N, C-alpha and C positions, 0 to 999 in steps of 0.2 A: 231497461233489462240490458245488460250486457251481453254483446252476440260475439261470438268466436267467429269474428270475420274482420277483413280491411276496410278501410274506409279512405278513398283517395279523394283528395281536391286540386283540382286544376288552377291553377292563376289566371291571369286575365285582366290584372289593373281593376278598375272599377267596375268593371262587369262582374268581378267577384261577391257583389253584391247579391246577384242570383243566388249563388250558394249560402248566403247567409240568411237566404229565407226558407232555404230546405233546411239548412241546419236549425233553425227556430223551430220549424216542424219539427224536427227529430227531437227536438228538447221536449215541444208539448206531448209528444207520445215516449218520452223517456227510453228513447232508442239510443242505445251505448256500442260502441265497437271496441274490439279489445286491441285492434293496431291502428292508428290513423297516421296518415302523411298529407302534410298541406305543403304545396309548392306556392311560392309568390306570397298572392293576395291569400292562396289558399291557406297558408300557415297562418295570417293576422286572424282569417275566421275561425280556424281551428282552435285558437287561443281561448276564443269565448266560448267557442262550444266544450272545451275540457273543463271551463271554470263554470259551466252550466249557467252563462248571463243571457238568456234570452234577451232578444231586443239590443245587445251592445254593439254587434255588428251593423245592425242598421244606422245606429246613432251615430256610431264614427264615422260610418260612410258619407252623412248627409249633413251634419252638425258642423264641418268645419271647412264647407267647400269654399266659402268664401274670403277664408283667411289666408294671407300670402304666405304665413310662415308655414301652412299645412302643407299644401302643395301648387307648384307652378314655378313660373320664369324665375319669380324673386327667389324661392327658395333655392333653387338649382344655380342662379348667379353667385347667393350671398356664400352658398353651402357647397355647392357640389351634388346636391341630392336633390332630385325633383320633389320628393316627399322628405320635408323636413324632419331630422334625425332627433332635433330636442323635442319637438313637439310630439312627432308621430309614439316615438319608445321612451319619453320620460314624462313628461307635461301632461299629457292624455292620460295614459296608464294610471298614473300616481297621483293626480290631482284634478284633471276635470272630469274625466268620468273612469273611477278608480276600477281597476283590475282585483279580482278576487283571487291573490296569489294563494290562498291556504286552500279555498273549494279546486283549484286546478292542482296542486299539490295532492289532494285527495282521488284524483282521477284514477280509476283502477285498470285502466287501459295503458298502451303505449301509444305516446305521440313523436311526430318526426317532422323537422322543418327539412324540407329539401334545397340543398345550394349546389353550386359549383364549384369545385377546386378549379380556380383559373391557370393553375401552372400543369395540373394531370389532365383537364378537361373532362374529370369523373365526377360524377354525382355523389355528393356528400349526404347521408341520411342522419341530420345531427338531433340527438333526442332532446325534447323539450319535457322536463322533469322539474324543475324550478323554474318557473317563468320570470322571476324577479332577473333571475343570471341570465336564462336561457333565452331572454329577448334577443339577444345580439344574433343569435342563429336565424330568430324569424326574421331579423334585418338584413341579413344575410341573403337568404331565401328571396327577400324583395327587392333587393338592389340591381336594378336593369342595366345591363350596360350601357355606357355612354351618357346617362342621366343620373348614374350613382358611383359613390366611391367605393373602392374595393373595402370588404369587410373583413379583417383579421380577427382570426379565432384561434388561439394556441401556435399561433406562428403561419397559421396557413390563411391565405386569400380567398376569399369566396366573392362570389357573385351569384344572380338571381338563378333558382334550380331549372327554371324552364327551359334554361339553355342546355341542359344535359340531360333531363329525365322530366319533362313537363307532365307527365300523367305517369306517375309511378307504381303501375298496376304490377308489371314483373318483378318488383322488389317485395311488394307484399306478398307474392305467391311464394317467391324465394323465401319467404319469413314464415311458410307455413300456413299462409290464409287461403282455406279450399274455397271460401267465399269473399266476393269482393264488391263493394259499392261505390260506384266512381259517380263524382259530382264535376261534370264538365261545365264550363262559361262559353265555350264555344256551340253554335247552335248545330243541328242537325245539318247535313250536307256541307259542313264548312271545310275548306281545303287551303293549306296554309300554301301561300305562293313565295316565292325565292325573296329573299332579301334584295334592294336595290343596289345599284352598282356604288353610288353616292355612299351609300349607309356601309357597305362594306368596305370601302376606301377611309371611311371615318374609323371603322372596328380595328382596318389592319393598323392604320397610327395609333391609336389610341393605346391599343393592347400588345406593342410591338416586341414587350420583353416576353408576353403570354400569349402565344400564337395558338393556343388552343382556342382561345375565345373566338379568335378570328373564323378558324375551322368549323367549330360548333356553329356559329352564326351562318356561314356559308352555307353549310348543309342539314339547316334547322328544318327546313320545308318537308326535306325527304323522310327524316327521323321521324317529325311530330306525325305527318301523314301516315308512314308506316304503322307508328303507334294506335292511330285511330283506326285503320283497317285490322290490326290485331283486335282491337276491343272489338269491334265490330262484328268479328266473326265470331268471338268465344260471347259476346252476347247472344247471338243468334241459335248458340247451342245452350242457352240456358246456364251458362259456366260465370256469367259477370251480370250486374244490374248497374244500369248506367240510367241517372236522369241529367237531363241538359236543355236546354231551350230551344222550342219548337222552331224558331225564326230567330233571325238577325234582330238583333235589340237594336235602339237607337242609341245607347250608351256607349259613349268612345273610350279608349282605354283610360285618358283621362277627361273626367266629365265633370261642369259645374252645374248641370240643371238637377235641383232636387226633385221634380216631379218625374223625370225619365228615370231616375236612381230609385224612386219609390216604386214605380211603376214595375222595373225589374226584380227588385226584393219581392214585391207582392207575387210575381209570375213564378219565382221559385218558390216561395210558399205551396202557392197553389199546385203547381206541378208536381210536389212532394206529396200534398194531400192525396191527390186524386191516382196516383199510384200505392197509395199506402196497404192496401188490401196485397197487391200483387208482390210489393216489396216483404211484408210480413211470410207470404207464402215461399218467398225466395229464401230466406232467412230462416226461417224454420224447417224448411225442406231437407 
């Protein structure tokens, strides 16, 4: 069933497999949303959700962990991208584990990949309508600073959406969604710490022509923590519904352990299952 509500998917690198578990439960229960916003890894998992490909998020997350072309230092040094672009956005979706482009095109809701315009520093909510063409928007949303190349779309350069709007619930509200469901990858009680001095120095040097990137990363902990506080206040009033890990996961942002990944996926599915009745009450209220 399609609900007139927003679905907001936080990023988090490979921790996003938690989101994959939640979305697979949603697909099992045929829960769909009129407006969906994916950030970074959340944008990648969103694509599988709108195409109705249950289990694909899990497969993509674990089946290629040992391949140097998929993710790691080899890819970063050879291509400039930690996650191999050719493999992630062409070889896998078109050949190894084909993406159902037709099913995604038939999705009745709206889907957006959130990226950051590195010149203005503003978030961009890029529509995902034709995934074959709009996969570049998903790549832009997922391109982490320092370990990814800038992504150009229609003359504008973009990087990861988590820099400027990591949990775009305010955008969903601006778009008219009175009800919003947020899937977070950071555990309850998580507080983002300031970036280290060495990282900031690298950012300042790397993005000398785009100082907004440095400014956003310098202040990222403040904006993120303020957004989480906003979400928790709304949640306490029953105005938002949040699904997030209850404790810190052993999965790192870049993870090679399949067992850890599987456990986090199962945790996401289980958490969604446990709050199903409460979620239905919220959406139908």
